[in-house]
BARORO-578563 format. One record per residue (C-alpha): residue number from 1; x, y, z. Coordinates in steps of 0.001 Angstrom, whole numbers, plus 524288, in hexadecimal, padded with zeros to 5 digits. Layout:
BEGIN
+------+-------+-------+-------+
! paba !  east ! north !    up !
+------+-------+-------+-------+
!  NUM !     X !     Y !     Z !
...
+------+-------+-------+-------+
//
This chain:
BEGIN
+------+-------+-------+-------+
! paba !  east ! north !    up !
+------+-------+-------+-------+
!    1 ! 35B7C ! AA130 ! 7F002 !
!    2 ! 355E8 ! AAACA ! 7F9DA !
!    3 ! 34738 ! AADB6 ! 7FA0C !
!    4 ! 33DE7 ! AB6C4 ! 80179 !
!    5 ! 33596 ! AADAF ! 8091A !
!    6 ! 32A7C ! AB092 ! 81294 !
!    7 ! 3252D ! AA2AA ! 81675 !
!    8 ! 32236 ! A951A ! 8131A !
!    9 ! 316F1 ! A8D31 ! 81823 !
!   10 ! 30D8B ! A8287 ! 8157E !
!   11 ! 2FF49 ! A8501 ! 813F2 !
!   12 ! 2F447 ! A846F ! 80990 !
!   13 ! 2F350 ! A8D16 ! 7FE6D !
!   14 ! 2E83E ! A9603 ! 8027A !
!   15 ! 2E533 ! A9D0B ! 7F50C !
!   16 ! 2E423 ! A9B82 ! 7E689 !
!   17 ! 2E51A ! A8FAC ! 7DD70 !
!   18 ! 2EC15 ! A85E0 ! 7E795 !
!   19 ! 2E2FE ! A8A42 ! 7F319 !
!   20 ! 2E39A ! A7F7A ! 7FDD6 !
!   21 ! 2EFED ! A79C3 ! 7F8DF !
!   22 ! 2F9CB ! A76A0 ! 803C3 !
!   23 ! 305FF ! A7E23 ! 800AC !
!   24 ! 31376 ! A833B ! 804DB !
!   25 ! 313BB ! A9158 ! 803F9 !
!   26 ! 31F80 ! A98D3 ! 80159 !
!   27 ! 31E04 ! AA6E9 ! 803C8 !
!   28 ! 328C0 ! AAFE3 ! 7FDA5 !
!   29 ! 32AFB ! ABD37 ! 80332 !
!   30 ! 32A24 ! ACAB7 ! 7FD71 !
!   31 ! 31F4C ! AD041 ! 7F415 !
!   32 ! 31EF5 ! ADA60 ! 7E8FF !
!   33 ! 310F0 ! ADDDE ! 7ECE5 !
!   34 ! 30ACB ! AE354 ! 7F8A0 !
!   35 ! 2FCFD ! ADEB4 ! 7FAC0 !
!   36 ! 2F562 ! AE5BB ! 804F2 !
!   37 ! 2EDEC ! AD8F9 ! 8081F !
!   38 ! 2F93F ! AD025 ! 807B6 !
!   39 ! 2F89C ! AC584 ! 812AB !
!   40 ! 30795 ! AC1DA ! 81107 !
!   41 ! 30D7D ! ACFC0 ! 8143C !
!   42 ! 317CD ! AC83D ! 81BEE !
!   43 ! 31E35 ! AC3E1 ! 80F2D !
!   44 ! 32125 ! AD205 ! 80ABC !
!   45 ! 31BCE ! ADD4D ! 812CC !
!   46 ! 32738 ! AE451 ! 81A3B !
!   47 ! 31EF9 ! AE448 ! 826E0 !
!   48 ! 31C6B ! AD617 ! 826A5 !
!   49 ! 325B1 ! ACF0D ! 81DD7 !
!   50 ! 32D88 ! AC373 ! 823B5 !
!   51 ! 333E5 ! ABDAC ! 81792 !
!   52 ! 34101 ! AB837 ! 8181E !
!   53 ! 34BA9 ! AB556 ! 80E76 !
!   54 ! 34E6D ! AA6E0 ! 80D67 !
!   55 ! 35597 ! A9C98 ! 804F0 !
!   56 ! 34CF5 ! A9687 ! 7FBCE !
!   57 ! 35187 ! A88D9 ! 800F2 !
!   58 ! 34B18 ! A8C07 ! 80DCF !
!   59 ! 33E32 ! A8D50 ! 805DE !
!   60 ! 3404A ! A8031 ! 7FFEF !
!   61 ! 341DC ! A7A29 ! 80D2E !
!   62 ! 33612 ! A7FB9 ! 81299 !
!   63 ! 32D8C ! A7C31 ! 8067C !
!   64 ! 33377 ! A6E5D ! 806D7 !
!   65 ! 32F46 ! A6CDF ! 81508 !
!   66 ! 32162 ! A6C4E ! 81142 !
!   67 ! 322F1 ! A5EF1 ! 80A5F !
!   68 ! 315D1 ! A5BB7 ! 80707 !
!   69 ! 3129A ! A6810 ! 80051 !
!   70 ! 31665 ! A6B7A ! 7F23B !
!   71 ! 30DF9 ! A770C ! 7EFF8 !
!   72 ! 3155E ! A8355 ! 7F0FD !
!   73 ! 30F9F ! A9142 ! 7F1E3 !
!   74 ! 31901 ! A9C7E ! 7EFE2 !
!   75 ! 31388 ! AA835 ! 7F4A0 !
!   76 ! 3176F ! AB5AC ! 7FA9F !
!   77 ! 3190B ! AC0A2 ! 7FA56 !
!   78 ! 31B62 ! AC09E ! 7EBDE !
!   79 ! 322CB ! AB2F4 ! 7E91F !
!   80 ! 32597 ! AB75B ! 7DAC3 !
!   81 ! 32F85 ! AC0E7 ! 7DF42 !
!   82 ! 33794 ! AB457 ! 7E236 !
!   83 ! 335A3 ! AAC00 ! 7D692 !
!   84 ! 3433A ! AA5B9 ! 7D728 !
!   85 ! 33EF4 ! AA044 ! 7E486 !
!   86 ! 33342 ! A9ADD ! 7DDFF !
!   87 ! 33B81 ! A941F ! 7D401 !
!   88 ! 34444 ! A8E99 ! 7DE27 !
!   89 ! 33925 ! A88D1 ! 7E5F2 !
!   90 ! 3347A ! A8228 ! 7D93A !
!   91 ! 34224 ! A7C51 ! 7D67F !
!   92 ! 34234 ! A76FC ! 7E4CD !
!   93 ! 33484 ! A7144 ! 7E467 !
!   94 ! 331B1 ! A6D21 ! 7D6AF !
!   95 ! 3257A ! A6563 ! 7D963 !
!   96 ! 31E1E ! A6F9A ! 7E25A !
!   97 ! 31342 ! A77D2 ! 7DE01 !
!   98 ! 316A7 ! A8571 ! 7DEC0 !
!   99 ! 30CD3 ! A9097 ! 7DF6D !
!  100 ! 31112 ! A9E88 ! 7DFFC !
!  101 ! 307FB ! AA968 ! 7E4FC !
!  102 ! 30C0F ! AB6A3 ! 7DEAA !
!  103 ! 30573 ! AC404 ! 7DCE8 !
!  104 ! 30959 ! AC1F5 ! 7CD97 !
!  105 ! 311BB ! ACE5A ! 7CCD9 !
!  106 ! 31E14 ! AC76A ! 7C96F !
!  107 ! 321E7 ! AC17F ! 7BC2E !
!  108 ! 3240E ! AB2A3 ! 7BD13 !
!  109 ! 3306C ! AABC9 ! 7BB44 !
!  110 ! 32DB6 ! A9FA7 ! 7C2EE !
!  111 ! 3228A ! A9A5A ! 7BA94 !
!  112 ! 32829 ! A8C43 ! 7BA11 !
!  113 ! 32994 ! A8B09 ! 7C83A !
!  114 ! 31C94 ! A8E75 ! 7CC20 !
!  115 ! 30F6D ! A8680 ! 7CB19 !
!  116 ! 3066F ! A912B ! 7CE94 !
!  117 ! 306F6 ! A9FF2 ! 7CFB4 !
!  118 ! 2FB98 ! AA4F7 ! 7D849 !
!  119 ! 2FC0F ! AB39D ! 7D3C7 !
!  120 ! 2F4A1 ! ABC84 ! 7DCB9 !
!  121 ! 2F403 ! AC8D8 ! 7D48E !
!  122 ! 2F259 ! AD401 ! 7DEC6 !
!  123 ! 2E748 ! ADDA9 ! 7DC01 !
!  124 ! 2E66F ! AEB85 ! 7E09E !
!  125 ! 2E03A ! AE75A ! 7ECEC !
!  126 ! 2EE28 ! AE28F ! 7F174 !
!  127 ! 2F2E8 ! AF0B2 ! 7F150 !
!  128 ! 2FD04 ! AEDDF ! 7E6D0 !
!  129 ! 2FE3B ! AF54B ! 7D968 !
!  130 ! 2F91B ! AEDC5 ! 7CE55 !
!  131 ! 3042B ! AE54D ! 7C8C7 !
!  132 ! 30684 ! ADC80 ! 7BBC2 !
!  133 ! 30402 ! ACE9E ! 7BD9E !
!  134 ! 30F81 ! AC792 ! 7B914 !
!  135 ! 30D18 ! AB980 ! 7BF08 !
!  136 ! 304E7 ! AB3AB ! 7B3AE !
!  137 ! 305CB ! AA686 ! 7AEBA !
!  138 ! 2FEDF ! A99B6 ! 7ADC4 !
!  139 ! 302C9 ! A9552 ! 7BAEE !
!  140 ! 2FC19 ! AA144 ! 7C152 !
!  141 ! 2EEE2 ! AA264 ! 7C888 !
!  142 ! 2EB00 ! AB11E ! 7CC62 !
!  143 ! 2E580 ! AB431 ! 7D930 !
!  144 ! 2DEE8 ! AC159 ! 7DCF7 !
!  145 ! 2DC83 ! AC652 ! 7EB31 !
!  146 ! 2CEDC ! ACC9C ! 7EB6F !
!  147 ! 2CC04 ! AD68D ! 7F5A2 !
!  148 ! 2BEE0 ! ADBA8 ! 7F00F !
!  149 ! 2B5EC ! ADA91 ! 7E3DF !
!  150 ! 2BD19 ! AE676 ! 7DDE0 !
!  151 ! 2C9A3 ! ADE61 ! 7DBA9 !
!  152 ! 2C2F2 ! AD62F ! 7D12D !
!  153 ! 2C40B ! AE117 ! 7C715 !
!  154 ! 2D26C ! AE1A5 ! 7C894 !
!  155 ! 2D2FE ! AD220 ! 7C89C !
!  156 ! 2CC5E ! AD270 ! 7BB9E !
!  157 ! 2D5DF ! ADC7D ! 7B61C !
!  158 ! 2E1DE ! AD421 ! 7BA75 !
!  159 ! 2DBF8 ! AC82B ! 7B46E !
!  160 ! 2D8B1 ! ACEF4 ! 7A7DE !
!  161 ! 2E6B9 ! AD5CC ! 7A660 !
!  162 ! 2EE18 ! AC93B ! 7A8D6 !
!  163 ! 2E40E ! ABFB3 ! 7A25E !
!  164 ! 2E346 ! AB727 ! 7AE70 !
!  165 ! 2DB5F ! AAAF6 ! 7ACAC !
!  166 ! 2CF4A ! AAB3B ! 7B4DB !
!  167 ! 2D130 ! A9D1A ! 7B994 !
!  168 ! 2DDD6 ! AA116 ! 7C05A !
!  169 ! 2D919 ! AAC2D ! 7C7A4 !
!  170 ! 2D67C ! AAAF7 ! 7D618 !
!  171 ! 2CFBE ! AB5EF ! 7DE35 !
!  172 ! 2D29C ! AB5E9 ! 7ED04 !
!  173 ! 2CD43 ! ABE76 ! 7F7B6 !
!  174 ! 2D661 ! AC6FA ! 7FF44 !
!  175 ! 2D5CC ! AC524 ! 80D44 !
!  176 ! 2DDFC ! AC03C ! 819B0 !
!  177 ! 2D19D ! ABC55 ! 82193 !
!  178 ! 2C725 ! AB222 ! 81EF2 !
!  179 ! 2BCD9 ! ABD31 ! 81FE5 !
!  180 ! 2C365 ! AC503 ! 81577 !
!  181 ! 2C43D ! AB9F6 ! 80C1F !
!  182 ! 2B62B ! AB4D8 ! 80E1C !
!  183 ! 2B006 ! AC18C ! 80BF5 !
!  184 ! 2B6B3 ! AC308 ! 7FF23 !
!  185 ! 2B44F ! AB4C4 ! 7FA32 !
!  186 ! 2A610 ! AB6F1 ! 7F48F !
!  187 ! 2A93B ! AC281 ! 7EB02 !
!  188 ! 2B5C3 ! ABBFC ! 7E683 !
!  189 ! 2B068 ! AAE60 ! 7E490 !
!  190 ! 2A4AC ! AB5A8 ! 7DCA8 !
!  191 ! 2AEC3 ! ABBCC ! 7D41F !
!  192 ! 2B645 ! AAFC0 ! 7D1FB !
!  193 ! 2A9A6 ! AA893 ! 7CE4C !
!  194 ! 2A63D ! AB3A8 ! 7C499 !
!  195 ! 2B44A ! AB3DC ! 7BE14 !
!  196 ! 2B8CD ! AA592 ! 7BF04 !
!  197 ! 2C430 ! AA968 ! 7C850 !
!  198 ! 2C82C ! AA007 ! 7D386 !
!  199 ! 2C5A2 ! AA3B8 ! 7E1E1 !
!  200 ! 2D06F ! AA204 ! 7EBC2 !
!  201 ! 2CEA7 ! AA4DA ! 7FA92 !
!  202 ! 2DA21 ! AA5DE ! 80406 !
!  203 ! 2D97B ! A9A3A ! 80AE4 !
!  204 ! 2E469 ! A9CAB ! 814AA !
!  205 ! 2DD2C ! AA845 ! 81A0D !
!  206 ! 2D0AF ! AA0CE ! 81B3A !
!  207 ! 2D7B5 ! A956E ! 82224 !
!  208 ! 2E1BA ! A9DC3 ! 82B15 !
!  209 ! 2DFB2 ! AABC2 ! 82937 !
!  210 ! 2E9D4 ! AB65E ! 826A4 !
!  211 ! 2F499 ! AAD97 ! 82C8F !
!  212 ! 301E9 ! AAB75 ! 827DC !
!  213 ! 30670 ! A9DC2 ! 823CC !
!  214 ! 3012B ! A92BB ! 82BC7 !
+------+-------+-------+-------+
//
């Protein structure tokens, strides 16, 4: 099986439910959306993209090289465009924890192979047109990237439309610098306290800045 791969690296999960967890990141290439503030344009943008087509066995070998880590984060790009590859990774690593980061636009046919879907539904602040949320199941948490207070109205509309449980909602500041994240934190945290949502920072930015994988 051939897949479109961007990179594989070992770091800590910087966002969401498993923040701080040592993880092997498998970044698939290509995406069906075009977010204006995307910090991984090298996985899809024609001017920056450095994806490569590789045999899935190469991916297996690289994952296996991180012998002590059994937490996988499959990200992108949009990894749900290559769900057969996700299934293949699960077959090869049956005891690993597999987390998939997705924009939620794709129907799921790899439910049994994934432990957690972190669904980062893209709001209008991303520059994308509104799209139907299709990745909805009991293994999902839902993360919204916040640029300004006005985003809260749209977030509430999405939560209501898809009946998303509040305890599974995460709000995260948009930003690729420490300053931008810190300046947004107070009003996002206040809103999380008001609504009972979870707050997540971008730990990788706070630690290393807008730098590619360490």
